[in-house]
Structure formats: C-alpha cells, structure tokens
KEVEX-84094 format. One record per atom (N, C-alpha, C): x, y, z; residue in one letter; atom name; residue number from 1. Coordinates in Angstrom, 1 decimal, decimal comma. Atoms other than C-alpha are relative to their C-alpha. Layout:
> x|y|z|type|atom|seq
> X|Y|Z|A|CA|NUM
...
REM end
This chain:
> x|y|z|type|atom|seq
> 0,8|-1,1|0,1|M|N|1
> 0,0|0,0|-0,1|M|CA|1
> 0,9|1,3|0,1|M|C|1
> -0,8|-1,3|0,0|A|N|2
> 1,2|3,4|-0,8|A|CA|2
> -0,6|1,1|0,8|A|C|2
> 0,5|-1,0|-0,9|V|N|3
> 1,0|6,1|1,6|V|CA|3
> 0,1|1,4|-0,7|V|C|3
> 0,1|-1,4|0,6|K|N|4
> -0,2|9,5|0,5|K|CA|4
> 0,7|1,0|0,9|K|C|4
> -0,6|-1,0|-0,7|S|N|5
> 1,8|12,4|1,5|S|CA|5
> -0,9|1,1|0,3|S|C|5
> 0,9|-1,1|-0,4|T|N|6
> -0,1|15,1|3,4|T|CA|6
> 0,8|1,2|0,2|T|C|6
> -0,9|-1,2|-0,1|A|N|7
> 2,7|17,6|3,2|A|CA|7
> -0,7|1,1|-0,9|A|C|7
> 0,4|-1,2|0,7|I|N|8
> 1,8|21,1|2,0|I|CA|8
> 1,0|0,3|-1,0|I|C|8
> -0,9|-0,3|1,2|K|N|9
> 3,1|21,9|-1,4|K|CA|9
> 0,3|1,5|0,2|K|C|9
> -0,6|-1,4|-0,1|Y|N|10
> 5,2|25,1|-1,5|Y|CA|10
> -0,5|0,7|-1,4|Y|C|10
> 0,3|-0,7|1,2|E|N|11
> 3,8|27,7|-3,8|E|CA|11
> 0,6|1,4|0,2|E|C|11
> -0,6|-1,2|-0,2|P|N|12
> 5,4|31,0|-4,5|P|CA|12
> -0,9|1,0|0,8|P|C|12
> 0,8|-1,0|-0,7|A|N|13
> 4,2|34,0|-2,4|A|CA|13
> -0,9|0,7|-1,0|A|C|13
> 1,0|-0,8|0,7|G|N|14
> 1,0|35,7|-3,7|G|CA|14
> -0,8|-0,9|-1,0|G|C|14
> 0,8|0,8|1,0|T|N|15
> -0,1|32,8|-6,0|T|CA|15
> -1,3|-0,3|0,6|T|C|15
> 1,4|0,3|-0,7|R|N|16
> -2,9|31,7|-3,6|R|CA|16
> -0,9|1,2|0,0|R|C|16
> 0,9|-1,1|-0,2|S|N|17
> -4,2|35,1|-2,9|S|CA|17
> -0,4|0,6|-1,4|S|C|17
> 0,4|-0,5|1,2|T|N|18
> -4,2|35,9|-6,6|T|CA|18
> -1,1|-0,8|-0,6|T|C|18
> 1,1|1,0|0,5|K|N|19
> -6,3|32,8|-7,4|K|CA|19
> -1,3|0,4|0,7|K|C|19
> 1,2|-0,3|-0,7|G|N|20
> -8,7|33,8|-4,7|G|CA|20
> -0,6|1,4|-0,4|G|C|20
> 0,4|-1,3|0,5|L|N|21
> -8,8|37,5|-5,9|L|CA|21
> -0,7|-0,2|-1,4|L|C|21
> 0,6|0,3|1,4|F|N|22
> -9,4|36,2|-9,5|F|CA|22
> -1,3|-0,5|0,2|F|C|22
> 1,4|0,7|-0,2|L|N|23
> -12,3|34,0|-8,2|L|CA|23
> -1,0|1,1|0,4|L|C|23
> 0,9|-1,1|-0,5|I|N|24
> -13,8|37,0|-6,4|I|CA|24
> -0,5|1,0|-1,1|I|C|24
> 0,3|-0,9|1,2|C|N|25
> -13,5|39,3|-9,4|C|CA|25
> -1,0|-0,7|-1,0|C|C|25
> 0,8|0,7|1,1|I|N|26
> -15,2|36,7|-11,7|I|CA|26
> -1,4|-0,1|0,7|I|C|26
> 1,3|0,0|-0,7|L|N|27
> -18,1|36,3|-9,1|L|CA|27
> -0,7|1,3|0,1|L|C|27
> 0,4|-1,3|0,0|L|N|28
> -18,4|39,9|-8,7|L|CA|28
> -0,5|0,5|-1,3|L|C|28
> 0,4|-0,5|1,4|S|N|29
> -18,6|40,7|-12,4|S|CA|29
> -1,2|-0,9|-0,5|S|C|29
> 1,1|0,7|0,3|L|N|30
> -21,1|37,9|-12,8|L|CA|30
> -1,3|0,5|0,7|L|C|30
> 1,1|-0,6|-0,8|F|N|31
> -23,3|39,3|-10,0|F|CA|31
> -0,4|1,3|-0,7|F|C|31
> 0,4|-1,3|0,7|C|N|32
> -23,0|42,8|-11,6|C|CA|32
> -0,8|-0,2|-1,2|C|C|32
> 0,6|0,1|1,2|F|N|33
> -23,9|41,6|-14,9|F|CA|33
> -1,5|-0,5|0,1|F|C|33
> 1,5|0,6|-0,2|S|N|34
> -27,1|39,6|-13,7|S|CA|34
> -0,7|1,2|0,7|S|C|34
> 0,7|-1,1|-0,6|S|N|35
> -28,0|42,6|-11,4|S|CA|35
> -0,3|1,1|-1,0|S|C|35
> 0,4|-1,0|1,1|S|N|36
> -27,7|45,0|-14,4|S|CA|36
> -1,1|-0,5|-0,9|S|C|36
> 1,1|0,5|0,8|H|N|37
> -29,9|42,7|-16,4|H|CA|37
> -1,4|0,2|0,7|H|C|37
> 1,1|-0,1|-0,8|L|N|38
> -32,4|42,6|-13,7|L|CA|38
> -0,5|1,5|0,1|L|C|38
> 0,3|-1,4|-0,1|T|N|39
> -32,3|46,4|-13,3|T|CA|39
> -0,5|0,5|-1,4|T|C|39
> 0,6|-0,4|1,3|K|N|40
> -32,9|46,8|-17,1|K|CA|40
> -1,4|-0,4|-0,1|K|C|40
> 1,4|0,4|0,0|E|N|41
> -36,1|44,8|-16,8|E|CA|41
> -0,9|0,8|0,9|E|C|41
> 0,8|-0,9|-0,9|K|N|42
> -37,2|46,7|-13,8|K|CA|42
> -0,3|1,5|-0,5|K|C|42
> 0,0|-1,3|0,7|L|N|43
> -36,4|50,0|-15,5|L|CA|43
> -1,0|0,0|-1,1|L|C|43
> 0,9|0,1|1,0|K|N|44
> -38,4|49,0|-18,5|K|CA|44
> -1,5|-0,1|0,5|K|C|44
> 1,4|0,1|-0,7|Q|N|45
> -41,4|48,1|-16,2|Q|CA|45
> -0,4|1,3|0,5|Q|C|45
> 0,3|-1,2|-0,5|L|N|46
> -41,1|51,4|-14,5|L|CA|46
> -0,3|1,1|-1,1|L|C|46
> 0,3|-0,9|1,2|K|N|47
> -41,1|53,3|-17,9|K|CA|47
> -1,4|-0,3|-0,5|K|C|47
> 1,4|0,4|0,4|E|N|48
> -44,2|51,4|-18,9|E|CA|48
> -1,1|0,5|1,0|E|C|48
> 0,9|-0,5|-1,0|A|N|49
> -46,0|52,2|-15,6|A|CA|49
> -0,1|1,5|0,0|A|C|49
> 0,0|-1,4|0,0|L|N|50
> -45,0|55,8|-15,9|L|CA|50
> -0,9|0,5|-1,2|L|C|50
> 0,7|-0,4|1,2|E|N|51
> -46,4|56,0|-19,5|E|CA|51
> -1,5|-0,2|0,3|E|C|51
> 1,4|0,2|-0,4|K|N|52
> -49,7|54,5|-18,2|K|CA|52
> -0,6|1,0|1,0|K|C|52
> 0,4|-1,1|-1,0|N|N|53
> -49,8|57,0|-15,4|N|CA|53
> -0,1|1,4|-0,7|N|C|53
> 0,1|-1,1|0,8|K|N|54
> -49,2|59,8|-17,8|K|CA|54
> -1,3|0,1|-0,8|K|C|54
> 1,2|0,0|0,8|E|N|55
> -52,1|58,7|-20,0|E|CA|55
> -1,2|0,2|0,9|E|C|55
> 1,1|-0,2|-1,1|A|N|56
> -54,3|58,4|-16,9|A|CA|56
> 0,0|1,4|0,4|A|C|56
> -0,1|-1,4|-0,4|F|N|57
> -53,2|61,9|-15,9|F|CA|57
> -0,6|0,9|-1,0|F|C|57
> 0,6|-0,9|1,1|E|N|58
> -54,1|63,4|-19,2|E|CA|58
> -1,5|-0,2|0,0|E|C|58
> 1,5|0,2|-0,1|K|N|59
> -57,6|61,9|-19,0|K|CA|59
> -0,6|0,7|1,3|K|C|59
> 0,5|-0,7|-1,2|I|N|60
> -58,0|63,3|-15,5|I|CA|60
> 0,1|1,5|-0,1|I|C|60
> 0,0|-1,5|0,2|K|N|61
> -56,9|66,8|-16,6|K|CA|61
> -1,0|0,4|-0,9|K|C|61
> 1,2|-0,3|1,0|A|N|62
> -59,5|66,6|-19,5|A|CA|62
> -1,2|0,0|0,8|A|C|62
> 1,3|0,1|-0,9|Y|N|63
> -62,2|65,6|-16,9|Y|CA|63
> 0,0|1,3|0,8|Y|C|63
> -0,1|-1,3|-0,7|Q|N|64
> -61,0|68,6|-14,8|Q|CA|64
> -0,5|1,2|-0,8|Q|C|64
> 0,4|-1,1|0,8|E|N|65
> -61,5|70,9|-17,6|E|CA|65
> -1,4|0,1|-0,3|E|C|65
> 1,6|0,1|0,2|K|N|66
> -65,1|69,7|-18,2|K|CA|66
> -0,5|0,4|1,3|K|C|66
> 0,5|-0,5|-1,3|R|N|67
> -65,7|70,2|-14,5|R|CA|67
> 0,0|1,6|0,1|R|C|67
> -0,1|-1,5|-0,1|I|N|68
> -64,5|73,8|-14,8|I|CA|68
> -1,0|0,7|-0,9|I|C|68
> 1,2|-0,4|0,9|G|N|69
> -66,9|74,2|-17,8|G|CA|69
> -1,3|0,0|0,6|G|C|69
> 1,4|0,0|-0,6|L|N|70
> -69,8|73,1|-15,8|L|CA|70
> -0,1|1,1|1,0|L|C|70
> 0,0|-1,1|-0,9|S|N|71
> -68,9|75,6|-13,1|S|CA|71
> -0,3|1,3|-0,8|S|C|71
> 0,4|-1,2|0,7|S|N|72
> -69,0|78,4|-15,6|S|CA|72
> -1,4|0,1|-0,6|S|C|72
> 1,3|0,1|0,4|E|N|73
> -72,2|77,1|-17,0|E|CA|73
> -1,0|0,3|1,1|E|C|73
> 0,9|-0,4|-1,2|L|N|74
> -73,7|77,4|-13,5|L|CA|74
> -0,1|1,5|0,2|L|C|74
> 0,0|-1,4|-0,1|K|N|75
> -72,6|80,9|-13,3|K|CA|75
> -0,8|0,8|-1,0|K|C|75
> 0,9|-0,5|1,1|N|N|76
> -74,3|81,6|-16,6|N|CA|76
> -1,5|-0,2|0,4|N|C|76
> 1,3|0,2|-0,4|Y|N|77
> -77,5|80,1|-15,2|Y|CA|77
> -0,4|1,0|1,2|Y|C|77
> 0,4|-0,9|-1,0|I|N|78
> -77,3|82,3|-12,1|I|CA|78
> -0,2|1,4|-0,6|I|C|78
> 0,2|-1,3|0,7|K|N|79
> -76,9|85,4|-14,4|K|CA|79
> -1,4|0,0|-0,7|K|C|79
> 1,4|0,1|0,6|L|N|80
> -80,0|84,3|-16,3|L|CA|80
> -1,1|0,0|0,9|L|C|80
> 1,0|-0,1|-1,0|M|N|81
> -81,9|83,8|-13,2|M|CA|81
> -0,2|1,5|0,6|M|C|81
> 0,0|-1,4|-0,4|D|N|82
> -81,0|87,4|-12,1|D|CA|82
> -0,7|0,8|-1,1|D|C|82
> 0,6|-0,7|1,2|F|N|83
> -82,1|88,6|-15,6|F|CA|83
> -1,5|-0,2|0,1|F|C|83
> 1,4|0,4|-0,1|M|N|84
> -85,4|86,8|-15,3|M|CA|84
> -0,7|0,7|1,1|M|C|84
> 0,6|-0,7|-1,1|T|N|85
> -86,1|88,2|-11,9|T|CA|85
> -0,3|1,5|-0,3|T|C|85
> 0,1|-1,5|0,3|E|N|86
> -85,4|91,8|-13,1|E|CA|86
> -1,2|0,2|-1,0|E|C|86
> 0,9|0,0|1,2|E|N|87
> -87,6|91,2|-16,2|E|CA|87
> -1,4|-0,1|0,7|E|C|87
> 1,3|0,2|-0,7|M|N|88
> -90,5|89,9|-14,0|M|CA|88
> -0,4|1,1|0,8|M|C|88
> 0,5|-1,0|-0,8|K|N|89
> -90,4|92,8|-11,7|K|CA|89
> -0,4|1,2|-1,0|K|C|89
> 0,3|-1,0|1,0|E|N|90
> -90,4|95,2|-14,7|E|CA|90
> -1,3|-0,1|-0,6|E|C|90
> 1,1|0,2|0,7|H|N|91
> -93,3|93,6|-16,4|H|CA|91
> -1,1|-0,6|0,9|H|C|91
> 1,0|0,6|-0,8|K|N|92
> -95,3|92,6|-13,4|K|CA|92
> -1,3|0,6|-0,1|K|C|92
> 1,2|-0,7|0,2|E|N|93
> -97,9|95,3|-14,0|E|CA|93
> -0,8|-0,5|-1,3|E|C|93
> 0,5|0,4|1,3|E|N|94
> -98,5|94,1|-17,5|E|CA|94
> -0,8|-1,4|0,1|E|C|94
> 0,5|1,3|-0,1|L|N|95
> -99,5|90,6|-16,4|L|CA|95
> -1,4|0,0|0,7|L|C|95
> 1,2|0,0|-0,6|P|N|96
> -103,0|89,6|-15,4|P|CA|96
> 0,0|-0,2|1,5|P|C|96
> -0,2|0,0|-1,5|E|N|97
> -103,8|89,8|-11,7|E|CA|97
> 0,0|-1,4|0,6|E|C|97
> 0,0|1,4|-0,5|D|N|98
> -104,5|86,1|-11,3|D|CA|98
> 1,3|-0,9|-0,5|D|C|98
> -1,3|0,6|0,5|Y|N|99
> -101,1|85,3|-13,1|Y|CA|99
> 0,7|-0,3|1,3|Y|C|99
> -0,8|0,4|-1,2|P|N|100
> -99,1|83,3|-10,5|P|CA|100
> 1,4|0,7|0,0|P|C|100
> -1,3|-0,8|-0,2|S|N|101
> -96,0|85,1|-9,0|S|CA|101
> 1,1|-1,1|-0,2|S|C|101
> -1,1|0,9|0,2|L|N|102
> -92,8|83,3|-10,3|L|CA|102
> 1,3|0,4|0,7|L|C|102
> -1,2|-0,5|-0,6|E|N|103
> -90,5|85,4|-8,3|E|CA|103
> 0,7|-1,0|1,0|E|C|103
> -0,4|1,0|-0,9|R|N|104
> -90,4|82,9|-5,5|R|CA|104
> 0,8|-1,3|-0,5|R|C|104
> -0,5|1,3|0,6|F|N|105
> -89,9|79,9|-7,7|F|CA|105
> 1,4|0,3|-0,7|F|C|105
> -1,2|-0,3|0,6|V|N|106
> -87,1|81,6|-9,7|V|CA|106
> 1,1|0,2|1,1|V|C|106
> -0,9|-0,1|-1,2|K|N|107
> -85,4|82,6|-6,3|K|CA|107
> 0,4|-1,2|0,5|K|C|107
> -0,3|1,2|-0,4|N|N|108
> -85,6|79,1|-5,2|N|CA|108
> 1,0|-0,8|-0,9|N|C|108
> -0,8|0,6|1,0|V|N|109
> -84,2|77,8|-8,4|V|CA|109
> 1,5|0,6|0,0|V|C|109
> -1,3|-0,7|-0,1|K|N|110
> -81,4|80,4|-8,2|K|CA|110
> 0,8|-0,4|1,1|K|C|110
> -0,8|0,4|-1,2|D|N|111
> -80,5|79,4|-4,7|D|CA|111
> 0,5|-1,4|-0,1|D|C|111
> -0,5|1,3|0,2|I|N|112
> -80,2|75,8|-5,7|I|CA|112
> 1,2|0,0|-1,0|I|C|112
> -1,1|-0,2|0,9|V|N|113
> -78,0|76,7|-8,6|V|CA|113
> 1,2|0,5|0,6|V|C|113
> -1,1|-0,7|-0,7|E|N|114
> -75,9|78,9|-6,4|E|CA|114
> 0,7|-1,0|0,9|E|C|114
> -0,7|1,1|-0,9|E|N|115
> -75,4|76,1|-3,9|E|CA|115
> 0,7|-1,0|-0,8|E|C|115
> -0,8|1,0|0,8|G|N|116
> -74,5|73,7|-6,6|G|CA|116
> 1,3|0,5|-0,6|G|C|116
> -1,2|-0,7|0,5|N|N|117
> -72,0|76,2|-8,0|N|CA|117
> 1,1|0,0|1,1|N|C|117
> -1,0|-0,1|-1,3|V|N|118
> -70,4|76,6|-4,4|V|CA|118
> 0,6|-1,4|0,1|V|C|118
> -0,4|1,4|0,0|N|N|119
> -70,3|72,8|-4,2|N|CA|119
> 1,0|-0,4|-1,0|N|C|119
> -0,7|0,4|1,1|E|N|120
> -68,9|72,4|-7,6|E|CA|120
> 1,4|0,7|0,1|E|C|120
> -1,3|-0,7|-0,1|K|N|121
> -66,2|75,0|-6,9|K|CA|121
> 0,9|-0,6|1,1|K|C|121
> -0,8|0,7|-1,0|E|N|122
> -65,2|73,2|-3,7|E|CA|122
> 0,6|-1,3|-0,5|E|C|122
> -0,5|1,4|0,7|E|N|123
> -65,0|69,8|-5,6|E|CA|123
> 1,2|0,3|-1,0|E|C|123
> -1,0|-0,4|1,0|N|N|124
> -63,0|71,6|-8,3|N|CA|124
> 1,4|0,3|0,7|N|C|124
> -1,2|-0,4|-0,7|D|N|125
> -60,5|72,9|-5,8|D|CA|125
> 0,7|-1,3|0,6|D|C|125
> -0,5|1,3|-0,6|K|N|126
> -60,1|69,5|-4,1|K|CA|126
> 0,6|-0,8|-1,2|K|C|126
> -0,5|0,8|1,2|F|N|127
> -59,7|67,9|-7,6|F|CA|127
> 1,3|0,7|-0,5|F|C|127
> -1,2|-0,7|0,4|A|N|128
> -57,1|70,6|-8,5|A|CA|128
> 1,2|-0,4|0,8|A|C|128
> -1,1|0,4|-0,9|R|N|129
> -55,0|69,7|-5,5|R|CA|129
> 0,4|-1,4|-0,3|R|C|129
> -0,5|1,4|0,4|K|N|130
> -55,1|66,0|-6,4|K|CA|130
> 0,7|-0,1|-1,2|K|C|130
> -0,7|0,0|1,4|V|N|131
> -54,1|66,7|-10,0|V|CA|131
> 1,3|0,5|0,3|V|C|131
> -1,2|-0,5|-0,3|E|N|132
> -51,3|68,8|-8,7|E|CA|132
> 0,9|-1,0|0,8|E|C|132
> -0,8|0,9|-0,6|K|N|133
> -50,1|66,1|-6,4|K|CA|133
> 0,4|-1,1|-1,0|K|C|133
> -0,3|1,0|1,1|M|N|134
> -50,3|63,6|-9,3|M|CA|134
> 1,1|0,4|-0,9|M|C|134
> -1,1|-0,6|0,9|K|N|135
> -48,3|66,0|-11,5|K|CA|135
> 1,4|-0,1|0,6|K|C|135
> -1,3|0,1|-0,7|N|N|136
> -45,6|66,2|-8,8|N|CA|136
> 0,5|-1,5|0,1|N|C|136
> -0,5|1,4|-0,1|S|N|137
> -45,5|62,4|-8,4|S|CA|137
> 0,5|-0,4|-1,4|S|C|137
> -0,4|0,4|1,3|I|N|138
> -45,1|62,0|-12,1|I|CA|138
> 1,4|0,6|-0,3|I|C|138
> -1,3|-0,7|0,1|K|N|139
> -42,2|64,6|-12,1|K|CA|139
> 1,0|-0,8|0,8|K|C|139
> -1,1|0,7|-0,7|K|N|140
> -40,4|62,7|-9,4|K|CA|140
> 0,2|-1,3|-0,5|K|C|140
> -0,3|1,3|0,7|A|N|141
> -40,9|59,3|-11,1|A|CA|141
> 0,8|0,2|-1,3|A|C|141
> -0,8|-0,3|1,2|E|N|142
> -39,5|60,8|-14,3|E|CA|142
> 1,5|0,2|0,4|E|C|142
> -1,3|-0,4|-0,4|M|N|143
> -36,5|62,2|-12,3|M|CA|143
> 0,7|-1,4|0,4|M|C|143
> -0,6|1,3|-0,5|L|N|144
> -36,0|58,7|-10,7|L|CA|144
> 0,5|-0,9|-1,1|L|C|144
> -0,3|0,8|1,2|I|N|145
> -36,2|56,9|-14,0|I|CA|145
> 1,3|0,5|-0,8|I|C|145
> -1,2|-0,6|0,8|S|N|146
> -33,6|59,3|-15,6|S|CA|146
> 1,2|-0,2|0,8|S|C|146
> -1,2|0,4|-0,8|Q|N|147
> -31,2|58,8|-12,7|Q|CA|147
> 0,3|-1,5|-0,1|Q|C|147
> -0,2|1,3|0,2|L|N|148
> -31,7|55,1|-13,0|L|CA|148
> 0,7|-0,4|-1,4|L|C|148
> -0,6|0,2|1,3|E|N|149
> -31,0|55,3|-16,7|E|CA|149
> 1,5|0,5|0,0|E|C|149
> -1,4|-0,5|0,0|E|N|150
> -27,8|57,3|-16,0|E|CA|150
> 0,9|-1,0|0,7|E|C|150
> -0,6|1,0|-0,8|R|N|151
> -26,8|54,8|-13,5|R|CA|151
> 0,4|-1,3|-0,8|R|C|151
> -0,1|1,2|0,9|Q|N|152
> -27,5|52,0|-15,9|Q|CA|152
> 1,0|0,1|-1,1|Q|C|152
> -0,9|-0,3|1,0|A|N|153
> -25,4|53,6|-18,5|A|CA|153
> 1,5|-0,1|0,5|A|C|153
> -1,3|0,1|-0,6|E|N|154
> -22,5|53,7|-16,1|E|CA|154
> 0,5|-1,4|0,1|E|C|154
> -0,4|1,4|-0,2|L|N|155
> -22,6|50,0|-15,6|L|CA|155
> 0,3|-0,6|-1,4|L|C|155
REM end
C-alpha cells in the first residue's frame, strides 16, 4: 500500500491570494452583470408604468377641464336667473292679476343653482389639489427613471 503524503506543497508567495482574488472578481462581475440585467427589466417596467400613469393623468386633466366648464355654465344660469327676476319685476304690472308670481320659484331655483355652484367650486379645488399632487408624483418618477438610466449607462 502506498502512503499519501499530506505535506503542504510550497507555492510562490502571492499565488494563492491571486487565485482567490481572481475568483472573487469573476463572481463579482457575474453578479453585476445579472444585477444589471434585472435592473434593465425593472427599469423597462417602471417606464411602462410611468407612461400608463401619464395617460391616466391626461384623462384626469381633461375631466377637470369639463368640470370647470360646468362651473362656468352654472354661473351663466345664475346670471340668467337674475335677468329673469329683473324682467319679471319690470313687467309685473302688464300681467293679469290672477297670473301666479314666479319670483319665489325663480329665487328658489337660483338658490339651488348657487349652492350647486359653490359645491362644484369646492370639488374643483379638491380635484385641482389632487391633480397637482399627481403631477408632482409623475415629475418625481421621471427624475427617478432618468437617474436610474444614467446609473444603468455607467454599468
């Protein structure tokens, strides 16, 4: 039977550490490559999500413009009610005596429209604040994506 020698082989100084360092560099480069690849996929997903959010934001802005248009319509109706009240006062003498007075009716309608206008204005203000927050969030997301792209280009 042959006996195996358990003696440590002598290697020149630095050879062992160079092999270990080489192994660490290879593993690190493989990790960076795979990390870079994953980051590219995540970055692509972030860009797609941002585009969807931008589209949704544009729809919301269009909706906000319609709401503002409704508010101006309500203001026009209030002006019309004022005009109708003035006209009824001017021509009250010309109407028959048994003709029902519409002043109270017009005043009630005007009050309802004014209340609706106030509520609409409050809702528009709340909506405008939400739209502004969304706009800021989109800007922050764009900045983040651009920074990630720059970082990706460095890798």
